[in-house]
VEXDREN-2710 file (C-alpha; in Angstrom, 1 decimal):
% VEXDREN-2710
k/r/px/py/pz
1/MET/-16.1/-0.8/10.9
2/PRO/-18.8/1.7/12.4
3/LEU/-18.7/3.9/15.2
4/HIS/-21.0/3.3/18.3
5/PRO/-23.1/5.8/19.8
6/GLY/-25.1/5.3/22.6
7/ASN/-28.5/4.0/22.4
8/SER/-31.3/6.6/20.9
9/GLU/-34.3/3.9/21.5
10/ALA/-36.9/5.0/24.4
11/PRO/-35.5/7.0/27.7
12/ASP/-35.1/3.8/29.9
13/ASP/-36.4/0.0/29.5
14/LYS/-38.9/0.1/32.3
15/GLY/-40.4/3.0/30.4
16/GLY/-40.3/1.2/27.0
17/ARG/-37.1/0.4/26.0
18/ARG/-36.3/-3.2/23.9
19/ARG/-35.3/-6.0/25.8
20/LEU/-33.6/-9.1/24.6
21/ALA/-36.5/-12.1/23.6
22/VAL/-35.8/-15.0/25.7
23/ASN/-37.0/-18.5/25.6
24/PRO/-38.5/-19.0/29.2
25/PHE/-37.1/-22.4/29.5
26/TYR/-33.6/-20.9/29.3
27/GLY/-33.8/-19.3/33.1
28/GLU/-32.7/-21.5/36.0
29/ALA/-33.2/-18.9/38.8
30/ASN/-37.6/-20.5/38.5
31/PRO/-37.3/-24.2/37.7
32/VAL/-40.7/-24.3/36.9
33/GLY/-40.9/-21.0/34.8
34/GLY/-38.0/-20.3/33.4
35/MET/-37.3/-16.8/33.6
36/THR/-39.7/-14.0/34.3
37/GLU/-38.2/-10.8/33.5
38/ALA/-35.8/-10.4/30.3
39/PRO/-32.4/-8.4/30.8
40/PRO/-32.3/-4.8/28.9
41/THR/-30.5/-4.5/26.0
42/HIS/-28.6/-1.1/26.6
43/ARG/-28.1/-0.5/30.5
44/LEU/-26.5/-3.3/32.8
45/PRO/-28.8/-5.8/34.4
46/ASP/-29.8/-4.9/38.0
47/ALA/-29.1/-8.8/38.9
48/PRO/-26.8/-11.6/38.2
49/LEU/-27.5/-14.4/35.3
50/SER/-27.1/-17.9/35.6
51/PRO/-23.5/-18.4/33.3
52/SER/-25.5/-20.5/31.5
53/THR/-28.6/-18.4/30.4
54/ALA/-25.9/-15.8/29.5
55/TYR/-24.3/-17.9/27.5
56/GLN/-27.7/-18.6/25.2
57/LEU/-28.6/-15.4/24.9
58/VAL/-25.4/-14.2/23.7
59/HIS/-25.4/-17.3/21.8
60/ASP/-28.7/-16.9/19.8
61/GLU/-28.0/-13.2/18.9
62/LEU/-24.9/-14.4/17.3
63/MET/-26.6/-16.8/15.1
64/LEU/-27.7/-14.1/13.1
65/ASP/-24.1/-13.1/11.8
66/GLY/-22.9/-14.7/8.5
67/ASN/-20.9/-18.0/8.2
68/SER/-17.5/-16.8/8.2
69/ARG/-16.6/-19.3/6.2
70/LEU/-18.6/-18.2/3.5
71/ASN/-17.3/-14.6/3.7
72/LEU/-15.1/-14.4/0.1
73/ALA/-14.4/-10.7/1.4
74/THR/-12.0/-11.4/4.3
75/PHE/-8.5/-12.3/4.1
76/VAL/-9.0/-13.4/7.8
77/THR/-8.2/-17.1/8.9
78/THR/-11.8/-18.5/9.4
79/TRP/-10.8/-22.1/10.3
80/MET/-7.9/-23.6/12.5
81/GLU/-7.3/-27.3/13.6
82/PRO/-9.2/-28.0/17.3
83/GLN/-5.8/-28.4/18.7
84/ALA/-4.5/-24.9/17.8
85/GLY/-8.1/-23.5/19.6
86/VAL/-7.5/-25.8/22.7
87/LEU/-3.8/-23.9/22.8
88/MET/-5.5/-20.3/22.1
89/ALA/-7.9/-21.3/25.4
90/GLU/-5.5/-22.4/27.5
91/CYS/-3.1/-19.0/26.7
92/GLN/-5.8/-16.3/26.7
93/ASP/-5.5/-15.2/30.3
94/LYS/-1.7/-14.7/29.9
95/ASN/-0.8/-11.2/29.2
96/MET/1.9/-11.0/26.1
97/ILE/3.5/-8.0/27.0
98/ASP/4.2/-9.6/30.7
99/LYS/7.1/-11.6/29.7
100/ASP/8.9/-11.8/33.5
101/GLU/6.0/-13.9/34.6
102/TYR/5.5/-15.7/30.8
103/PRO/9.2/-16.5/29.7
104/ARG/7.9/-19.4/27.7
105/THR/5.0/-17.6/25.6
106/ALA/7.9/-14.7/25.1
107/GLU/10.3/-17.3/24.1
108/LEU/7.8/-18.6/21.2
109/GLU/7.4/-15.3/20.0
110/ARG/11.0/-14.8/19.9
111/ARG/11.2/-18.0/17.6
112/CYS/8.5/-17.0/15.3
113/VAL/10.5/-13.7/14.7
114/ALA/13.7/-16.0/14.2
115/MET/11.8/-18.4/11.6
116/LEU/10.5/-15.2/9.8
117/ALA/13.6/-13.6/9.8
118/ASP/14.7/-16.7/8.2
119/LEU/12.3/-17.2/5.7
120/TRP/12.3/-13.6/4.3
121/ASN/16.0/-14.1/3.9
122/ALA/17.5/-11.5/6.3
123/PRO/21.3/-11.1/5.8
124/ASP/22.0/-12.1/8.9
125/PRO/19.0/-13.8/10.9
126/ALA/20.2/-13.3/14.3
127/ALA/20.6/-9.7/13.7
128/ALA/17.3/-9.0/12.4
129/VAL/14.8/-7.7/14.9
130/GLY/11.0/-7.5/15.5
131/CYS/7.6/-8.1/17.3
132/SER/4.0/-9.3/17.2
133/THR/1.5/-7.3/17.1
134/THR/-2.2/-6.9/16.7
135/GLY/-2.4/-7.1/13.2
136/SER/-0.6/-5.4/10.1
137/SER/-2.1/-2.4/11.0
138/GLU/0.0/-2.0/14.0
139/ALA/2.8/-3.3/12.3
140/CYS/2.3/-0.9/9.7
141/MET/2.5/1.5/12.1
142/LEU/5.7/0.9/14.1
143/ALA/7.1/0.3/10.6
144/GLY/6.1/4.0/9.6
145/MET/7.4/5.2/13.0
146/ALA/10.8/3.9/12.7
147/LEU/11.2/5.3/8.7
148/LYS/10.0/8.6/10.0
149/ARG/12.1/8.5/13.0
150/ARG/15.5/7.6/11.2
151/TRP/14.3/10.5/8.6
152/ALA/14.1/12.6/10.9
153/LYS/17.8/12.1/12.5
154/ARG/18.7/12.0/9.0
155/ASN/17.6/16.0/8.9
156/ALA/17.6/16.9/12.2
157/ASP/18.9/20.5/10.8
158/ARG/15.8/21.4/9.2
159/TYR/13.2/18.9/11.2
160/PRO/10.6/19.8/12.2
161/GLY/10.0/22.5/10.1
162/ALA/10.2/20.4/7.1
163/ARG/7.5/18.2/6.7
164/PRO/8.3/14.2/6.3
165/ASN/6.2/12.5/3.4
166/LEU/5.7/8.8/2.6
167/VAL/5.1/7.7/-1.0
168/MET/2.9/4.5/-2.0
169/GLY/0.7/3.8/-4.4
170/VAL/-3.2/4.9/-4.1
171/ASN/-4.1/0.9/-3.7
172/VAL/-2.4/0.5/0.2
173/GLN/-4.5/-0.9/3.2
174/VAL/-6.0/2.4/4.7
175/CYS/-3.8/1.6/7.7
176/TRP/-1.3/3.6/6.0
177/GLU/-3.7/6.5/5.5
178/LYS/-4.2/6.3/9.3
179/PHE/-0.8/6.4/9.8
180/CYS/0.0/9.4/7.7
181/ASN/-2.6/11.5/9.4
182/PHE/-2.2/10.5/12.5
183/TRP/2.2/11.3/12.7
184/GLU/1.3/14.2/10.5
185/VAL/3.1/12.8/7.2
186/GLU/1.8/14.3/3.9
187/ALA/1.3/10.5/1.5
188/ARG/1.9/11.1/-1.5
189/LEU/0.1/8.4/-4.0
190/VAL/1.0/6.9/-6.9
191/PRO/-2.3/6.7/-9.0
192/MET/-3.6/3.8/-11.1
193/GLU/-4.0/4.0/-14.6
194/GLY/-5.2/1.9/-17.4
195/GLU/-5.0/-1.4/-16.5
196/ARG/-2.3/-1.0/-13.9
197/PHE/-3.8/-1.3/-10.3
198/HIS/-1.2/-0.7/-8.6
199/LEU/2.4/1.2/-7.7
200/ASP/4.2/1.9/-10.6
201/PRO/8.3/2.1/-9.7
202/GLY/9.6/5.4/-11.7
203/ALA/6.1/7.1/-10.6
204/ALA/6.9/6.5/-7.2
205/ALA/10.8/7.4/-7.4
206/GLY/9.6/10.7/-9.0
207/LEU/7.7/11.7/-6.3
208/CYS/10.5/11.1/-3.7
209/ASP/12.5/14.2/-2.6
210/GLU/14.9/14.9/0.6
211/ASN/11.7/14.5/2.9
212/THR/10.6/11.2/2.0
213/ILE/11.1/9.1/4.8
214/GLY/10.2/6.2/2.6
215/VAL/8.2/4.3/-0.2
216/VAL/6.1/1.1/0.5
217/GLY/5.7/-1.4/-1.6
218/ILE/2.5/-3.7/-1.1
219/LEU/3.2/-7.7/-1.8
220/GLY/-1.0/-8.6/-2.5
221/SER/-2.7/-5.2/-3.3
222/THR/-5.9/-5.4/-1.1
223/PHE/-7.8/-4.4/-4.3
224/ASP/-7.1/-6.9/-6.9
225/GLY/-4.4/-9.8/-5.3
226/SER/-2.0/-8.7/-7.2
227/TYR/1.9/-8.1/-6.1
228/GLU/3.4/-4.8/-6.8
229/PRO/7.2/-5.2/-8.2
230/ILE/8.9/-4.8/-5.0
231/ALA/12.4/-5.4/-6.8
232/ASP/11.8/-3.0/-9.6
233/LEU/10.8/-0.2/-6.8
234/CYS/14.2/-1.1/-5.5
235/ALA/16.1/-0.6/-9.0
236/ALA/14.5/2.9/-9.3
237/LEU/15.2/4.3/-5.8
238/ASP/18.7/2.9/-6.5
239/ALA/18.5/5.1/-10.0
240/LEU/17.5/7.8/-8.2
241/GLN/20.4/7.7/-5.5
242/GLU/23.2/7.4/-8.1
243/ARG/21.4/11.0/-10.0
244/THR/20.2/13.0/-6.8
245/GLY/22.1/11.0/-3.8
246/LEU/18.6/10.3/-2.2
247/ASP/18.7/7.4/-0.2
248/VAL/15.1/6.3/0.0
249/PRO/14.1/2.7/2.1
250/VAL/11.7/0.5/1.3
251/HIS/9.0/-1.0/3.6
252/VAL/7.3/-4.1/2.1
253/ASP/3.5/-4.4/3.6
254/GLY/3.5/-8.3/3.2
255/ALA/0.1/-8.3/5.0
256/SER/-0.8/-11.5/2.8
257/GLY/1.9/-12.1/0.2
258/ALA/4.7/-12.3/2.7
259/MET/2.9/-16.0/3.6
260/VAL/2.5/-17.1/0.3
261/ALA/5.4/-15.9/-1.8
262/PRO/8.3/-17.5/0.3
263/PHE/6.4/-20.9/-0.3
264/LEU/5.3/-20.5/-3.9
265/ASP/6.9/-17.8/-6.0
266/GLU/10.7/-19.1/-4.0
267/ASP/12.3/-16.8/-7.4
268/LEU/10.7/-13.7/-6.7
269/VAL/13.0/-11.5/-4.9
270/TRP/10.9/-8.8/-2.8
271/ASP/12.6/-9.6/0.7
272/PHE/15.5/-8.7/2.3
273/ARG/17.7/-9.7/-0.3
274/LEU/16.9/-6.8/-1.5
275/PRO/20.0/-4.0/0.5
276/ARG/16.9/-1.1/0.0
277/VAL/14.5/-3.1/2.2
278/ALA/14.3/-1.9/5.8
279/SER/11.2/-3.7/7.1
280/ILE/8.5/-6.4/6.2
281/ASN/5.1/-6.7/8.0
282/THR/2.6/-9.4/7.5
283/SER/-0.6/-10.5/9.2
284/GLY/0.0/-13.8/10.9
285/HIS/-4.0/-13.6/10.7
286/LYS/-4.6/-14.0/7.2
287/TYR/-2.2/-16.8/5.3
288/GLY/-0.1/-16.9/8.5
289/LEU/-3.1/-19.5/8.8
290/VAL/-3.9/-18.0/12.4
291/TYR/-7.6/-16.6/14.3
292/PRO/-7.5/-12.8/14.4
293/GLY/-5.6/-10.7/15.7
294/VAL/-1.9/-11.3/15.2
295/GLY/0.9/-9.6/12.7
296/TRP/4.7/-9.0/12.5
297/ALA/6.6/-6.3/12.3
298/LEU/10.7/-7.2/11.2
299/TRP/13.8/-4.7/10.7
300/ARG/16.6/-6.2/8.6
301/ASP/18.8/-5.2/11.9
302/GLY/19.1/-2.8/14.6
303/ALA/20.3/0.3/12.9
304/ALA/16.6/0.1/11.2
305/LEU/15.0/0.5/14.3
306/PRO/16.0/3.5/16.0
307/GLU/16.4/2.7/19.6
308/GLU/14.5/5.2/21.2
309/LEU/11.5/3.9/19.8
310/VAL/11.9/0.6/22.0
311/PHE/11.1/1.2/25.7
312/ARG/11.8/-0.4/29.0
313/VAL/9.7/-1.4/31.8
314/ASN/10.5/-3.0/34.9
315/TYR/7.3/-2.4/37.0
316/LEU/5.8/-5.8/35.6
317/GLY/9.3/-7.7/37.3
318/GLY/12.5/-7.6/35.2
319/ASP/13.4/-5.3/32.6
320/MET/11.5/-5.5/29.8
321/PRO/11.9/-4.4/25.8
322/THR/8.5/-3.4/24.2
323/PHE/8.1/-1.5/21.3
324/ALA/4.4/-1.5/20.1
325/LEU/1.4/0.6/20.9
326/ASN/-0.4/-1.6/22.5
327/PHE/0.6/-2.9/25.9
328/SER/-1.6/-5.4/27.1
329/ARG/-2.6/-8.3/25.1
330/PRO/-3.5/-11.8/25.0
331/GLY/-0.4/-14.4/23.5
332/ALA/-3.1/-16.9/22.6
333/GLN/-2.7/-15.9/18.7
334/VAL/1.1/-15.7/19.2
335/VAL/1.0/-19.2/21.0
336/ALA/-1.0/-19.9/17.9
337/GLN/1.4/-18.6/15.5
338/TYR/4.6/-20.7/16.5
339/TYR/2.2/-24.0/16.4
340/SER/1.4/-23.5/12.6
341/PHE/5.0/-22.9/12.3
342/LEU/5.7/-26.3/14.4
343/ARG/3.0/-28.2/12.7
344/LEU/3.2/-27.1/8.8
345/GLY/6.9/-26.0/8.5
346/ARG/7.6/-25.3/5.3
347/GLU/6.4/-28.1/3.1
348/GLY/3.3/-27.9/5.1
349/TYR/2.7/-23.8/3.9
350/ARG/3.5/-25.0/0.6
351/ALA/0.9/-27.4/0.5
352/VAL/-1.8/-25.4/2.0
353/GLN/-1.3/-22.1/0.0
354/GLN/-1.0/-23.9/-3.5
355/ALA/-4.3/-25.4/-2.8
356/SER/-5.7/-22.7/-2.1
357/ARG/-3.9/-20.8/-5.3
358/ASP/-5.5/-23.6/-7.3
359/VAL/-8.8/-23.2/-6.0
360/ALA/-8.3/-19.7/-7.0
361/ARG/-7.5/-20.4/-10.5
362/ARG/-9.9/-23.0/-11.1
363/VAL/-12.8/-20.7/-9.8
364/ALA/-11.2/-17.7/-11.4
365/ASP/-11.0/-19.6/-15.1
366/ALA/-14.9/-21.1/-14.3
367/VAL/-16.5/-17.5/-13.7
368/ALA/-14.5/-16.3/-16.7
369/LYS/-16.4/-19.4/-18.8
370/LEU/-19.7/-18.0/-17.9
371/GLY/-19.3/-14.9/-20.5
372/ASP/-20.8/-12.5/-18.3
373/PHE/-17.5/-10.9/-16.3
374/ARG/-14.1/-10.0/-16.9
375/LEU/-11.0/-10.9/-15.3
376/LEU/-8.6/-8.5/-13.5
377/THR/-7.1/-10.8/-12.0
378/ARG/-6.7/-14.9/-11.9
379/GLY/-5.5/-16.0/-8.8
380/ASP/-2.1/-16.8/-9.7
381/GLU/0.0/-14.5/-7.3
382/LEU/-2.1/-14.4/-4.2
383/PRO/-5.1/-16.6/-3.9
384/VAL/-7.4/-13.9/-4.7
385/PHE/-8.9/-12.7/-8.0
386/ALA/-10.8/-9.7/-9.2
387/PHE/-13.7/-9.2/-11.6
388/THR/-16.2/-7.1/-13.5
389/THR/-19.0/-7.4/-15.7
390/ALA/-18.1/-7.6/-19.6
391/PRO/-18.8/-4.5/-21.7
392/GLU/-21.8/-6.1/-23.2
393/VAL/-23.5/-6.2/-20.0
394/ARG/-26.1/-3.8/-19.3
395/ALA/-29.0/-5.0/-17.3
396/TYR/-27.2/-5.1/-14.1
397/ASP/-23.6/-4.6/-12.1
398/VAL/-21.4/-5.8/-9.5
399/PHE/-23.2/-4.4/-7.0
400/ASP/-26.3/-6.5/-7.9
401/VAL/-24.1/-9.6/-8.2
402/SER/-23.0/-8.9/-4.8
403/ARG/-26.2/-7.8/-3.5
404/ARG/-27.8/-11.5/-4.9
405/LEU/-25.2/-13.4/-3.6
406/ARG/-25.4/-12.1/-0.5
407/GLU/-29.2/-13.6/-0.4
408/LYS/-27.7/-16.8/-1.2
409/GLY/-25.3/-16.8/1.9
410/TRP/-22.1/-15.6/-0.2
411/LEU/-20.5/-12.4/1.0
412/VAL/-18.2/-11.1/-2.6
413/PRO/-17.7/-7.5/-1.6
414/ALA/-18.4/-4.8/-5.0
415/TYR/-16.6/-1.6/-4.8
416/THR/-15.3/1.1/-7.2
417/PHE/-11.1/1.4/-7.8
418/PRO/-9.5/4.3/-6.8
419/PRO/-7.8/7.2/-8.5
420/ASN/-7.4/7.1/-11.3
421/ARG/-9.9/4.5/-12.2
422/GLU/-13.0/5.2/-10.0
423/ASP/-15.0/4.6/-13.1
424/LEU/-14.2/1.0/-12.8
425/SER/-16.2/-1.3/-10.4
426/VAL/-15.3/-5.0/-9.4
427/LEU/-16.2/-8.3/-7.4
428/ARG/-13.2/-9.9/-5.2
429/VAL/-13.2/-13.5/-4.0
430/VAL/-10.4/-14.3/-1.4
431/CYS/-9.6/-17.6/-1.3
432/ARG/-8.2/-19.2/2.0
433/ASN/-7.6/-22.0/3.8
434/GLY/-10.9/-23.9/4.2
435/PHE/-12.4/-22.9/0.8
436/SER/-11.9/-26.2/-0.6
437/GLU/-13.1/-27.0/-4.0
438/ASP/-16.3/-28.6/-2.9
439/LEU/-17.4/-25.0/-1.7
440/GLY/-16.1/-23.3/-4.8
441/GLU/-18.5/-25.4/-7.2
442/LEU/-20.9/-24.3/-5.0
443/PHE/-20.5/-20.9/-5.1
444/LEU/-20.3/-21.0/-9.3
445/GLU/-23.4/-23.2/-9.1
446/ASP/-25.0/-20.0/-7.1
447/LEU/-23.4/-17.6/-8.9
448/SER/-24.9/-19.5/-12.1
449/ARG/-28.4/-19.2/-10.6
450/VAL/-28.7/-15.7/-10.3
451/LEU/-26.9/-14.7/-14.0
452/PRO/-30.6/-15.6/-15.5
453/GLU/-32.4/-13.3/-13.3
454/LEU/-29.9/-10.6/-13.6
455/ARG/-29.6/-10.8/-17.2
456/ARG/-33.3/-10.1/-17.1
457/GLN/-33.4/-7.1/-15.4
458/PRO/-34.1/-3.7/-17.2
459/HIS/-30.7/-2.0/-15.9
460/PRO/-29.0/-2.1/-13.0
461/PHE/-31.1/-1.3/-9.5
462/THR/-28.2/-0.3/-7.4
463/GLN/-28.1/3.8/-6.7
464/ASP/-25.8/4.3/-4.5
465/LYS/-22.8/2.7/-5.3
466/GLY/-20.5/3.6/-2.2
467/ALA/-23.2/2.2/0.0
468/ALA/-24.3/-0.8/-2.4
469/THR/-21.9/-3.0/0.2
470/GLY/-19.1/-3.5/2.3
471/PHE/-15.6/-2.9/1.2
472/HIS/-13.7/-5.6/3.7
473/HIS/-10.1/-5.8/4.3
END
């Protein structure tokens, strides 16, 4: 996400700074000639515009955005039923934090937490605690804060002199790097090795010591869509405790997989069935099937969430406990999440996620049959697959493929892997609800069309690999 500096154009719009280009018939102030003066782009206009004119100006600029349905980089939901959109519009003026004023919205949040606790096999769903967030990034921050505070309480005689650390695979989402930076925790990263593109349980346990606040396991890696072996990770930490006495909790970052595995991989043990799993997060706006942005953070019980991290406020009326980094935010996404849970149920979610996985596997198999590519994953865990060029391909690279597909409207990210596989550059396709078999066929047709010209290139044309294409989570 770019940081936006102030405008660097001409000093003032009256001195030459660019103004919005408008159709003269947009304006309503002059019924004959329409708008006589276009509004500036980098300072507030002097006078108001009519609602229809302001809408049309903004609408026209947004036409230059990409088509979100063709964005195969993002995990974020790009389609919901119209009824969900209506509910969201009805609730976007409700402040989620104001539970006394909007008790029914608060009740829907509580029900969603209870449903997720049941879905993730909490030993006592009624004892599990959790909250909605603006997305998995905030949920991960909250989970990390709870891990650090629990560690600090256990080590009160040494903290703050001792420096806490968090163990995770190098493939974690950037929010975990942010957490470690913001809360002064040492990030201990397990690198990739060979064809292992995520955390190794034994290596993770080997990095733990008395200052480890926890280990993060990823249920669905952003880099390739694969599940990390959470049960094996917990077993390795069980063995560590037997040898050393160190009791290291696990947080499962299930941003995507926590809303896929319960429906498609019911025999996979990764959740609160494992006693070492203290907390889990997910993104409601990914495979939870809700527009951005909503996430969820759950702890197995109250003991896993230190009470001192829960704040209570009464200045909005009533006594409201809150545990979130953000305060004011709309209740619309929470309501949409409850709508999706109510609308689909377990069988509906199973059908939607299975359809996405089926499309991912078919498209991945078809990509492999083209002969130019090698699959790293096949879409049989997350409905996501990653692939790279075959060893014999010399005329082009994945960055050339990404660039040519973008010309046809498809956004397919190309990026290099982290240590120790920086030598590997891949493309990744995320198949979400709404990416149908028909769209998959159109994607394959466009990919097939660009290959003959790519094969005729004298060499790969991308010079700056890092700037070749954005990496989108």
